N, CA, C and O atoms as a Tinker XYZ file with bonds, in Angstrom:
   340  protein
     1  N     12.654000  -22.964000    2.679000    73     2
     2  CA    13.577000  -21.876000    2.396000    64     1     3
     3  C     14.304000  -21.515000    3.685000    63     2     4     5
     4  O     13.688000  -21.398000    4.744000    81     3
     5  N     15.602000  -21.342000    3.586000    73     3     6
     6  CA    16.384000  -20.884000    4.727000    64     5     7
     7  C     16.544000  -19.370000    4.613000    63     6     8     9
     8  O     16.822000  -18.846000    3.535000    81     7
     9  N     16.367000  -18.679000    5.729000    73     7    10
    10  CA    16.440000  -17.218000    5.729000    64     9    11
    11  C     17.495000  -16.741000    6.720000    63    10    12    13
    12  O     17.861000  -17.440000    7.665000    81    11
    13  N     17.967000  -15.532000    6.468000    73    11    14
    14  CA    18.919000  -14.866000    7.360000    64    13    15
    15  C     18.168000  -13.819000    8.168000    63    14    16    17
    16  O     17.334000  -13.087000    7.636000    81    15
    17  N     18.471000  -13.759000    9.444000    73    15    18
    18  CA    17.872000  -12.793000   10.359000    64    17    19
    19  C     18.930000  -11.744000   10.694000    63    18    20    21
    20  O     20.033000  -12.071000   11.132000    81    19
    21  N     18.574000  -10.479000   10.479000    73    19    22
    22  CA    19.467000   -9.365000   10.822000    64    21    23
    23  C     18.825000   -8.557000   11.943000    63    22    24    25
    24  O     17.757000   -7.970000   11.768000    81    23
    25  N     19.481000   -8.534000   13.080000    73    23    26
    26  CA    19.001000   -7.802000   14.249000    64    25    27
    27  C     19.350000   -6.333000   14.053000    63    26    28    29
    28  O     20.513000   -5.994000   13.837000    81    27
    29  N     18.349000   -5.461000   14.128000    73    27    30
    30  CA    18.534000   -4.060000   13.764000    64    29    31
    31  C     18.011000   -3.128000   14.855000    63    30    32    33
    32  O     16.891000   -3.275000   15.344000    81    31
    33  N     18.853000   -2.170000   15.219000    73    31    34
    34  CA    18.487000   -1.107000   16.156000    64    33    35
    35  C     18.734000    0.221000   15.469000    63    34    36    37
    36  O     19.821000    0.454000   14.941000    81    35
    37  N     17.741000    1.092000   15.468000    73    35    38
    38  CA    17.884000    2.404000   14.844000    64    37    39
    39  C     17.493000    3.465000   15.866000    63    38    40    41
    40  O     16.403000    3.424000   16.436000    81    39
    41  N     18.391000    4.407000   16.086000    73    39    42
    42  CA    18.097000    5.511000   16.993000    64    41    43
    43  C     17.386000    6.607000   16.216000    63    42    44    45
    44  O     17.889000    7.113000   15.212000    81    43
    45  N     16.202000    6.961000   16.708000    73    43    46
    46  CA    15.443000    8.035000   16.078000    64    45    47
    47  C     15.979000    9.380000   16.561000    63    46    48    49
    48  O     16.689000    9.455000   17.564000    81    47
    49  N     15.634000   10.419000   15.845000    73    47    50
    50  CA    16.136000   11.755000   16.209000    64    49    51
    51  C     15.664000   12.201000   17.586000    63    50    52    53
    52  O     16.293000   13.057000   18.208000    81    51
    53  N     14.557000   11.626000   18.070000    73    51    54
    54  CA    14.076000   11.990000   19.402000    64    53    55
    55  C     14.787000   11.195000   20.507000    63    54    56    57
    56  O     14.466000   11.343000   21.686000    81    55
    57  N     15.764000   10.341000   20.114000    73    55    58
    58  CA    16.553000    9.599000   21.082000    64    57    59
    59  C     16.050000    8.195000   21.384000    63    58    60    61
    60  O     16.781000    7.386000   21.956000    81    59
    61  N     14.817000    7.895000   21.008000    73    59    62
    62  CA    14.280000    6.549000   21.236000    64    61    63
    63  C     14.807000    5.588000   20.173000    63    62    64    65
    64  O     15.267000    6.009000   19.112000    81    63
    65  N     14.733000    4.292000   20.473000    73    63    66
    66  CA    15.222000    3.267000   19.552000    64    65    67
    67  C     14.080000    2.438000   18.982000    63    66    68    69
    68  O     13.073000    2.191000   19.645000    81    67
    69  N     14.263000    2.016000   17.741000    73    67    70
    70  CA    13.428000    1.002000   17.122000    64    69    71
    71  C     14.266000   -0.264000   17.075000    63    70    72    73
    72  O     15.442000   -0.217000   16.712000    81    71
    73  N     13.681000   -1.379000   17.433000    73    71    74
    74  CA    14.353000   -2.671000   17.366000    64    73    75
    75  C     13.492000   -3.588000   16.516000    63    74    76    77
    76  O     12.330000   -3.841000   16.836000    81    75
    77  N     14.070000   -4.081000   15.432000    73    75    78
    78  CA    13.336000   -4.978000   14.538000    64    77    79
    79  C     14.313000   -5.907000   13.839000    63    78    80    81
    80  O     15.516000   -5.651000   13.782000    81    79
    81  N     13.768000   -6.986000   13.310000    73    79    82
    82  CA    14.564000   -7.927000   12.534000    64    81    83
    83  C     14.229000   -7.768000   11.061000    63    82    84    85
    84  O     13.062000   -7.633000   10.693000    81    83
    85  N     15.243000   -7.783000   10.231000    73    83    86
    86  CA    15.071000   -7.816000    8.785000    64    85    87
    87  C     15.328000   -9.265000    8.383000    63    86    88    89
    88  O     16.410000   -9.798000    8.631000    81    87
    89  N     14.351000   -9.892000    7.771000    73    87    90
    90  CA    14.433000  -11.309000    7.411000    64    89    91
    91  C     14.448000  -11.420000    5.892000    63    90    92    93
    92  O     13.539000  -10.936000    5.217000    81    91
    93  N     15.480000  -12.057000    5.363000    73    91    94
    94  CA    15.691000  -12.130000    3.913000    64    93    95
    95  C     16.156000  -13.534000    3.526000    63    94    96    97
    96  O     16.530000  -14.338000    4.380000    81    95
    97  N     16.124000  -13.812000    2.213000    73    95    98
    98  CA    16.696000  -15.064000    1.726000    64    97    99
    99  C     18.157000  -15.132000    2.146000    63    98   100   101
   100  O     18.841000  -14.114000    2.240000    81    99
   101  N     18.607000  -16.318000    2.389000    73    99   102
   102  CA    19.961000  -16.559000    2.891000    64   101   103
   103  C     21.054000  -15.851000    2.090000    63   102   104   105
   104  O     22.021000  -15.362000    2.675000    81   103
   105  N     20.920000  -15.788000    0.774000    73   103   106
   106  CA    21.980000  -15.258000   -0.086000    64   105   107
   107  C     21.810000  -13.782000   -0.454000    63   106   108   109
   108  O     22.456000  -13.304000   -1.386000    81   107
   109  N     20.961000  -13.064000    0.254000    73   107   110
   110  CA    20.732000  -11.646000   -0.029000    64   109   111
   111  C     21.973000  -10.827000    0.350000    63   110   112   113
   112  O     22.462000  -10.937000    1.475000    81   111
   113  N     22.487000  -10.004000   -0.582000    73   111   114
   114  CA    23.643000   -9.156000   -0.251000    64   113   115
   115  C     23.312000   -8.176000    0.882000    63   114   116   117
   116  O     22.183000   -7.697000    0.991000    81   115
   117  N     24.300000   -7.890000    1.710000    73   115   118
   118  CA    24.091000   -7.015000    2.866000    64   117   119
   119  C     23.584000   -5.636000    2.454000    63   118   120   121
   120  O     22.749000   -5.062000    3.153000    81   119
   121  N     24.063000   -5.095000    1.344000    73   119   122
   122  CA    23.611000   -3.777000    0.889000    64   121   123
   123  C     22.095000   -3.769000    0.658000    63   122   124   125
   124  O     21.425000   -2.781000    0.959000    81   123
   125  N     21.564000   -4.860000    0.127000    73   123   126
   126  CA    20.115000   -4.961000   -0.069000    64   125   127
   127  C     19.389000   -5.003000    1.268000    63   126   128   129
   128  O     18.323000   -4.406000    1.416000    81   127
   129  N     19.954000   -5.698000    2.233000    73   127   130
   130  CA    19.358000   -5.761000    3.569000    64   129   131
   131  C     19.228000   -4.342000    4.125000    63   130   132   133
   132  O     18.184000   -3.971000    4.662000    81   131
   133  N     20.282000   -3.565000    3.993000    73   131   134
   134  CA    20.266000   -2.178000    4.472000    64   133   135
   135  C     19.193000   -1.359000    3.735000    63   134   136   137
   136  O     18.482000   -0.567000    4.354000    81   135
   137  N     19.082000   -1.551000    2.433000    73   135   138
   138  CA    18.070000   -0.830000    1.648000    64   137   139
   139  C     16.663000   -1.214000    2.108000    63   138   140   141
   140  O     15.791000   -0.353000    2.223000    81   139
   141  N     16.442000   -2.494000    2.370000    73   139   142
   142  CA    15.128000   -2.941000    2.858000    64   141   143
   143  C     14.812000   -2.282000    4.204000    63   142   144   145
   144  O     13.683000   -1.850000    4.438000    81   143
   145  N     15.796000   -2.207000    5.070000    73   143   146
   146  CA    15.587000   -1.559000    6.363000    64   145   147
   147  C     15.252000   -0.087000    6.221000    63   146   148   149
   148  O     14.380000    0.421000    6.926000    81   147
   149  N     15.926000    0.597000    5.327000    73   147   150
   150  CA    15.637000    2.015000    5.108000    64   149   151
   151  C     14.269000    2.218000    4.478000    63   150   152   153
   152  O     13.581000    3.190000    4.787000    81   151
   153  N     13.870000    1.310000    3.600000    73   151   154
   154  CA    12.524000    1.372000    3.022000    64   153   155
   155  C     11.483000    1.223000    4.124000    63   154   156   157
   156  O     10.489000    1.948000    4.152000    81   155
   157  N     11.715000    0.291000    5.020000    73   155   158
   158  CA    10.807000    0.090000    6.153000    64   157   159
   159  C     10.690000    1.365000    6.985000    63   158   160   161
   160  O      9.588000    1.778000    7.345000    81   159
   161  N     11.830000    1.987000    7.289000    73   159   162
   162  CA    11.795000    3.219000    8.079000    64   161   163
   163  C     10.980000    4.301000    7.390000    63   162   164   165
   164  O     10.235000    5.027000    8.048000    81   163
   165  N     11.110000    4.416000    6.082000    73   163   166
   166  CA    10.348000    5.418000    5.325000    64   165   167
   167  C      8.857000    5.126000    5.390000    63   166   168   169
   168  O      8.055000    6.044000    5.560000    81   167
   169  N      8.475000    3.856000    5.258000    73   167   170
   170  CA     7.047000    3.523000    5.291000    64   169   171
   171  C      6.439000    3.770000    6.668000    63   170   172   173
   172  O      5.237000    4.006000    6.782000    81   171
   173  N      7.259000    3.716000    7.710000    73   171   174
   174  CA     6.789000    3.984000    9.065000    64   173   175
   175  C      6.816000    5.471000    9.400000    63   174   176   177
   176  O      6.331000    5.877000   10.455000    81   175
   177  N      7.385000    6.290000    8.502000    73   175   178
   178  CA     7.484000    7.715000    8.763000    64   177   179
   179  C      8.450000    8.036000    9.887000    63   178   180   181
   180  O      8.288000    9.035000   10.588000    81   179
   181  N      9.447000    7.196000   10.056000    73   179   182
   182  CA    10.407000    7.372000   11.147000    64   181   183
   183  C     11.406000    8.451000   10.779000    63   182   184   185
   184  O     11.991000    8.445000    9.695000    81   183
   185  N     11.585000    9.366000   11.697000    73   183   186
   186  CA    12.533000   10.452000   11.520000    64   185   187
   187  C     13.886000    9.987000   12.057000    63   186   188   189
   188  O     14.150000   10.073000   13.257000    81   187
   189  N     14.736000    9.495000   11.163000    73   187   190
   190  CA    16.058000    9.016000   11.565000    64   189   191
   191  C     17.061000    9.345000   10.470000    63   190   192   193
   192  O     16.699000    9.856000    9.410000    81   191
   193  N     18.305000    9.049000   10.737000    73   191   194
   194  CA    19.359000    9.248000    9.738000    64   193   195
   195  C     19.559000    8.008000    8.882000    63   194   196   197
   196  O     20.526000    7.931000    8.124000    81   195
   197  N     18.659000    7.034000    8.991000    73   195   198
   198  CA    18.788000    5.797000    8.239000    64   197   199
   199  C     19.583000    4.770000    9.014000    63   198   200   201
   200  O     20.072000    5.028000   10.114000    81   199
   201  N     19.700000    3.598000    8.410000    73   199   202
   202  CA    20.410000    2.507000    9.043000    64   201   203
   203  C     21.881000    2.583000    8.688000    63   202   204   205
   204  O     22.247000    2.708000    7.520000    81   203
   205  N     22.715000    2.505000    9.702000    73   203   206
   206  CA    24.157000    2.452000    9.511000    64   205   207
   207  C     24.613000    1.001000    9.644000    63   206   208   209
   208  O     23.905000    0.169000   10.211000    81   207
   209  N     25.787000    0.710000    9.123000    73   207   210
   210  CA    26.313000   -0.652000    9.169000    64   209   211
   211  C     26.312000   -1.201000   10.600000    63   210   212   213
   212  O     25.982000   -2.367000   10.815000    81   211
   213  N     26.671000   -0.387000   11.552000    73   211   214
   214  CA    26.740000   -0.835000   12.948000    64   213   215
   215  C     25.360000   -1.095000   13.558000    63   214   216   217
   216  O     25.260000   -1.749000   14.597000    81   215
   217  N     24.298000   -0.591000   12.926000    73   215   218
   218  CA    22.940000   -0.746000   13.437000    64   217   219
   219  C     22.298000   -2.076000   13.063000    63   218   220   221
   220  O     21.313000   -2.488000   13.676000    81   219
   221  N     22.853000   -2.744000   12.059000    73   219   222
   222  CA    22.217000   -3.924000   11.480000    64   221   223
   223  C     23.247000   -5.050000   11.421000    63   222   224   225
   224  O     24.225000   -4.968000   10.679000    81   223
   225  N     23.021000   -6.092000   12.201000    73   223   226
   226  CA    23.990000   -7.179000   12.278000    64   225   227
   227  C     23.338000   -8.525000   12.010000    63   226   228   229
   228  O     22.228000   -8.809000   12.460000    81   227
   229  N     24.066000   -9.343000   11.262000    73   227   230
   230  CA    23.607000  -10.704000   11.034000    64   229   231
   231  C     23.480000  -11.403000   12.382000    63   230   232   233
   232  O     24.373000  -11.318000   13.225000    81   231
   233  N     22.365000  -12.091000   12.572000    73   231   234
   234  CA    22.128000  -12.793000   13.832000    64   233   235
   235  C     22.245000  -14.303000   13.630000    63   234   236   237
   236  O     23.071000  -14.954000   14.271000    81   235
   237  N     21.409000  -14.870000   12.729000    73   235   238
   238  CA    21.453000  -16.306000   12.511000    64   237   239
   239  C     20.654000  -16.694000   11.266000    63   238   240   241
   240  O     19.937000  -15.882000   10.681000    81   239
   241  N     20.804000  -17.957000   10.884000    73   239   242
   242  CA    20.013000  -18.544000    9.809000    64   241   243
   243  C     18.953000  -19.431000   10.443000    63   242   244   245
   244  O     19.177000  -20.034000   11.493000    81   243
   245  N     17.787000  -19.506000    9.788000    73   243   246
   246  CA    16.719000  -20.360000   10.293000    64   245   247
   247  C     15.809000  -20.753000    9.140000    63   246   248   249
   248  O     15.883000  -20.173000    8.057000    81   247
   249  N     14.968000  -21.719000    9.370000    73   247   250
   250  CA    13.954000  -22.081000    8.385000    64   249   251
   251  C     12.851000  -21.040000    8.427000    63   250   252   253
   252  O     12.549000  -20.481000    9.482000    81   251
   253  N     12.264000  -20.790000    7.295000    73   251   254
   254  CA    11.220000  -19.774000    7.225000    64   253   255
   255  C      9.890000  -20.316000    7.726000    63   254   256   257
   256  O      9.705000  -21.526000    7.858000    81   255
   257  N      8.980000  -19.413000    7.998000    73   255   258
   258  CA     7.600000  -19.767000    8.303000    64   257   259
   259  C      6.736000  -19.186000    7.189000    63   258   260   261
   260  O      7.179000  -18.266000    6.501000    81   259
   261  N      5.522000  -19.688000    6.987000    73   259   262
   262  CA     4.708000  -19.265000    5.841000    64   261   263
   263  C      4.505000  -17.755000    5.701000    63   262   264   265
   264  O      4.561000  -17.233000    4.588000    81   263
   265  N      4.272000  -17.055000    6.794000    73   263   266
   266  CA     4.057000  -15.603000    6.718000    64   265   267
   267  C      5.290000  -14.909000    6.160000    63   266   268   269
   268  O      5.181000  -14.047000    5.288000    81   267
   269  N      6.456000  -15.280000    6.659000    73   267   270
   270  CA     7.699000  -14.673000    6.181000    64   269   271
   271  C      7.923000  -15.001000    4.715000    63   270   272   273
   272  O      8.239000  -14.128000    3.907000    81   271
   273  N      7.753000  -16.283000    4.386000    73   271   274
   274  CA     8.044000  -16.732000    3.023000    64   273   275
   275  C      7.179000  -16.005000    1.999000    63   274   276   277
   276  O      7.675000  -15.586000    0.954000    81   275
   277  N      5.909000  -15.856000    2.291000    73   275   278
   278  CA     5.007000  -15.143000    1.374000    64   277   279
   279  C      5.483000  -13.718000    1.151000    63   278   280   281
   280  O      5.569000  -13.266000    0.009000    81   279
   281  N      5.792000  -13.010000    2.216000    73   279   282
   282  CA     6.229000  -11.616000    2.110000    64   281   283
   283  C      7.579000  -11.513000    1.403000    63   282   284   285
   284  O      7.793000  -10.605000    0.599000    81   283
   285  N      8.488000  -12.440000    1.699000    73   283   286
   286  CA     9.805000  -12.430000    1.065000    64   285   287
   287  C      9.676000  -12.678000   -0.434000    63   286   288   289
   288  O     10.385000  -12.056000   -1.226000    81   287
   289  N      8.789000  -13.568000   -0.828000    73   287   290
   290  CA     8.611000  -13.855000   -2.250000    64   289   291
   291  C      8.042000  -12.631000   -2.987000    63   290   292   293
   292  O      8.346000  -12.432000   -4.163000    81   291
   293  N      7.234000  -11.823000   -2.322000    73   291   294
   294  CA     6.632000  -10.639000   -2.941000    64   293   295
   295  C      7.563000   -9.431000   -2.880000    63   294   296   297
   296  O      7.767000   -8.754000   -3.888000    81   295
   297  N      8.132000   -9.155000   -1.698000    73   295   298
   298  CA     8.888000   -7.918000   -1.466000    64   297   299
   299  C     10.395000   -8.101000   -1.371000    63   298   300   301
   300  O     11.145000   -7.133000   -1.493000    81   299
   301  N     10.844000   -9.332000   -1.155000    73   299   302
   302  CA    12.269000   -9.571000   -0.988000    64   301   303
   303  C     12.692000   -9.622000    0.470000    63   302   304   305
   304  O     13.808000  -10.037000    0.781000    81   303
   305  N     11.801000   -9.200000    1.368000    73   303   306
   306  CA    12.145000   -9.160000    2.788000    64   305   307
   307  C     10.893000   -9.186000    3.651000    63   306   308   309
   308  O      9.782000   -8.977000    3.163000    81   307
   309  N     11.087000   -9.443000    4.930000    73   307   310
   310  CA    10.025000   -9.364000    5.926000    64   309   311
   311  C     10.603000   -8.650000    7.140000    63   310   312   313
   312  O     11.736000   -8.915000    7.543000    81   311
   313  N      9.827000   -7.747000    7.719000    73   311   314
   314  CA    10.252000   -7.048000    8.934000    64   313   315
   315  C      9.468000   -7.600000   10.117000    63   314   316   317
   316  O      8.237000   -7.598000   10.125000    81   315
   317  N     10.197000   -8.065000   11.100000    73   315   318
   318  CA     9.588000   -8.520000   12.348000    64   317   319
   319  C      9.826000   -7.425000   13.388000    63   318   320   321
   320  O     10.951000   -7.233000   13.849000    81   319
   321  N      8.772000   -6.718000   13.749000    73   319   322
   322  CA     8.885000   -5.615000   14.698000    64   321   323
   323  C      9.014000   -6.151000   16.121000    63   322   324   325
   324  O      8.286000   -7.058000   16.526000    81   323
   325  N      9.957000   -5.573000   16.875000    73   323   326
   326  CA    10.200000   -6.034000   18.239000    64   325   327
   327  C      9.909000   -4.970000   19.282000    63   326   328   329
   328  O      9.034000   -5.175000   20.124000    81   327
   329  N     10.610000   -3.836000   19.260000    73   327   330
   330  CA    10.435000   -2.802000   20.289000    64   329   331
   331  C     10.402000   -1.422000   19.649000    63   330   332   333
   332  O     11.161000   -1.138000   18.723000    81   331
   333  N      9.527000   -0.578000   20.144000    73   331   334
   334  CA     9.486000    0.810000   19.718000    64   333   335
   335  C      8.933000    1.045000   18.324000    63   334   336   337
   336  O      9.005000    2.163000   17.812000    81   335
   337  N      8.388000    0.024000   17.710000    73   335   338
   338  CA     7.881000    0.153000   16.346000    64   337   339
   339  C      6.423000    0.500000   16.367000    63   338   340
   340  O      5.810000    0.652000   15.311000    81   339
């Protein structure tokens, strides 16, 4: 399976940033990517204004790895946490 990686930075109300990748099937509409990111923020209890279009950018396409593929098949997406998460 080929997946799309969206590089995402979200500024929290306390001024700190979360940096994570939203990984989805290649043909996932961008609006769904944004919804997945906002769902992730809610599950983390992050106090933010949500993800804005400028916060989430397509980075590249790549082949999936088993961990991602399993989660994508169940939830539609996988979050790879990078900084501040």
